[in-house]
C-alpha atoms as a printed R data frame, in Angstrom:
   type eleno elety resid chain resno        x       y       z
1  ATOM     1    CA   GLY     A     1  -76.490 113.428 -45.455
2  ATOM     2    CA   TYR     A     2  -75.670 113.009 -49.412
3  ATOM     3    CA   MET     A     3  -72.867 112.075 -51.889
4  ATOM     4    CA   ASN     A     4  -70.480 113.831 -53.083
5  ATOM     5    CA   GLY     A     5  -68.241 112.289 -55.486
6  ATOM     6    CA   ASP     A     6  -64.563 113.539 -55.744
7  ATOM     7    CA   MET     A     7  -62.129 112.087 -58.668
8  ATOM     8    CA   GLY     A     8  -58.852 112.284 -59.494
9  ATOM     9    CA   LEU     A     9  -56.252 111.425 -62.393
10 ATOM    10    CA   GLY     A    10  -52.498 111.712 -62.366
11 ATOM    11    CA   LYS     A    11  -49.396 111.021 -64.277
12 ATOM    12    CA   THR     A    12  -45.737 110.573 -63.537
13 ATOM    13    CA   PHE     A    13  -43.301 111.060 -65.745
14 ATOM    14    CA   ASP     A    14  -39.663 109.841 -65.345
15 ATOM    15    CA   MET     A    15  -36.971 112.583 -66.116
16 ATOM    16    CA   PRO     A    16  -34.951 111.192 -69.166
17 ATOM    17    CA   TRP     A    17  -31.693 112.193 -67.696
18 ATOM    18    CA   ASP     A    18  -31.862 110.807 -63.641
19 ATOM    19    CA   ASP     A    19  -34.182 108.354 -62.342
20 ATOM    20    CA   LYS     A    20  -34.570 109.901 -59.247
21 ATOM    21    CA   GLN     A    21  -36.342 112.998 -61.129
22 ATOM    22    CA   LYS     A    22  -39.966 112.675 -61.628
23 ATOM    23    CA   LEU     A    23  -42.425 115.283 -62.748
24 ATOM    24    CA   GLN     A    24  -46.170 114.616 -61.540
25 ATOM    25    CA   LEU     A    25  -49.094 116.170 -63.551
26 ATOM    26    CA   ARG     A    26  -52.270 115.987 -61.112
27 ATOM    27    CA   TRP     A    27  -55.513 116.782 -61.808
28 ATOM    28    CA   ASP     A    28  -58.469 116.214 -59.211
29 ATOM    29    CA   VAL     A    29  -62.312 117.510 -58.973
30 ATOM    30    CA   PHE     A    30  -64.375 118.016 -56.369
31 ATOM    31    CA   ASN     A    31  -68.241 117.523 -56.437
32 ATOM    32    CA   VAL     A    32  -67.851 115.818 -59.784
33 ATOM    33    CA   ALA     A    33  -71.633 115.487 -60.596
34 ATOM    34    CA   ASN     A    34  -72.304 119.144 -59.147
35 ATOM    35    CA   TYR     A    35  -75.015 117.694 -56.929
36 ATOM    36    CA   GLN     A    36  -76.225 120.696 -54.966
37 ATOM    37    CA   PRO     A    37  -79.693 119.438 -52.628
38 ATOM    38    CA   PHE     A    38  -81.985 121.976 -51.877
39 ATOM    39    CA   GLY     A    39  -82.874 123.879 -48.644
40 ATOM    40    CA   ALA     A    40  -86.723 124.271 -47.400
41 ATOM    41    CA   ILE     A    41  -89.096 125.886 -49.331
42 ATOM    42    CA   ASP     A    42  -91.013 128.680 -47.869
43 ATOM    43    CA   ASN     A    43  -94.092 127.400 -46.258
44 ATOM    44    CA   SER     A    44  -95.366 130.737 -44.603
45 ATOM    45    CA   ARG     A    45  -98.724 131.948 -45.832
46 ATOM    46    CA   SER     A    46  -96.523 134.728 -48.070
47 ATOM    47    CA   GLY     A    47  -94.314 132.050 -49.642
48 ATOM    48    CA   PHE     A    48  -97.731 130.264 -50.978
49 ATOM    49    CA   GLY     A    49  -99.524 134.157 -52.288
50 ATOM    50    CA   VAL     A    50 -102.518 133.379 -49.837
51 ATOM    51    CA   ALA     A    51 -103.875 136.364 -48.666
52 ATOM    52    CA   ARG     A    52 -105.127 137.144 -45.418
53 ATOM    53    CA   ASP     A    53 -108.179 138.437 -46.535
54 ATOM    54    CA   PRO     A    54 -109.598 135.921 -49.153
55 ATOM    55    CA   LYS     A    55 -111.951 139.311 -50.456
56 ATOM    56    CA   LEU     A    56 -109.060 141.246 -51.624
57 ATOM    57    CA   ARG     A    57 -108.143 138.989 -54.395
58 ATOM    58    CA   ASN     A    58 -104.308 139.411 -54.362
59 ATOM    59    CA   LEU     A    59 -103.627 137.615 -57.248
60 ATOM    60    CA   THR     A    60  -99.754 138.667 -57.501
61 ATOM    61    CA   PRO     A    61  -97.639 136.337 -56.587
62 ATOM    62    CA   PRO     A    62  -94.762 137.155 -53.683
63 ATOM    63    CA   SER     A    63  -91.369 137.621 -54.794
64 ATOM    64    CA   ASN     A    64  -90.330 134.406 -53.439
65 ATOM    65    CA   TRP     A    65  -93.119 132.133 -54.865
66 ATOM    66    CA   SER     A    66  -92.289 128.777 -54.842
67 ATOM    67    CA   ASN     A    67  -88.871 129.510 -54.148
68 ATOM    68    CA   PHE     A    68  -86.147 127.423 -52.252
69 ATOM    69    CA   THR     A    69  -84.806 129.258 -49.751
70 ATOM    70    CA   ALA     A    70  -81.331 128.026 -49.796
71 ATOM    71    CA   ILE     A    71  -78.946 125.832 -51.698
72 ATOM    72    CA   GLN     A    72  -76.526 123.597 -49.543
73 ATOM    73    CA   GLY     A    73  -73.570 122.368 -50.392
74 ATOM    74    CA   SER     A    74  -70.347 123.332 -52.756
75 ATOM    75    CA   PRO     A    75  -70.236 123.800 -56.075
76 ATOM    76    CA   ARG     A    76  -67.854 121.691 -58.537
77 ATOM    77    CA   GLU     A    77  -64.527 123.179 -58.343
78 ATOM    78    CA   MET     A    78  -61.039 121.943 -60.261
79 ATOM    79    CA   GLN     A    79  -57.468 122.053 -59.685
80 ATOM    80    CA   VAL     A    80  -54.724 121.159 -61.589
81 ATOM    81    CA   ALA     A    81  -50.882 120.251 -59.667
82 ATOM    82    CA   LEU     A    82  -47.309 120.164 -60.914
83 ATOM    83    CA   ARG     A    83  -44.978 118.368 -58.906
84 ATOM    84    CA   TYR     A    84  -41.580 118.237 -59.962
85 ATOM    85    CA   SER     A    85  -39.796 115.531 -57.235
86 ATOM    86    CA   PHE     A    86  -35.671 115.437 -57.359
C-alpha cells in the first residue's frame, strides 16, 4: 500500500444574534500530495521493441514503448462545505 494523505480545515463562527446558531466553513483535500503509484511496465517482447527476427532490423519502437500500463489511485480532490446549525 501507499500513504494517501488527506487534510481538512474548518472554522466555526458564532452568530451575533443567537449563541446557539453557528456557521461552519470547511475545506477538505483528499490525496494532498497527488501521489500516483504506477502500474506494471509492459515487459513483453513488443513492449521492449525487440523484433522476433533480428535480421528485420525493425527499429521503430512500439506505441507503448516503456510506458506504464496503468496509474493506480485517485487524483487530488477538494471540497468546500458551508454548514448552518440552529
